[in-house]
C-alpha positions, 0 to 999 in steps of 0.5 A: 500500500502506498502512503502519499509520496512514500514508495511501497513498503517504506512504512514497514521498513521504517518500523523494522529499522526502529525495532532494530535500533531499539534491540541494538540499544538494549543489547548494548546496555551494560550487564553486571560484572564481577562478583555478586553482592550478598546484599543490595547496594541501594536498600541493603536487603539480602539478595537471594542465592538463586538471583545471584546464581542467575545473574552473575555480578548482580548488585541490586535486589529485585525491587530496586532493579525494578524501580531502576528499570521503570525510570524513563531514560533520556533519549534523543527525540530526533527521527533520523529516518526522515518520516513525513511526520517529523518534517511537518513538526 
């Protein structure tokens, strides 16, 4: 399906490229390294043994890790794909 001046499949390509960019960003995140902590570095709760074995180098308990993951990250708001919507703003 053509959309305006875009060639056929351009919207699908843009969506796929955005998904690939997000996956690359997630894979590039730093993973814990070194020895696991026995207690959370933020709240001092004990980190369960199963979590320490599952995630080598873990430093946060599940609650603190969930809170940290739910915080919004500052990311650039530039649409590098040059969509029609970004050009109209």
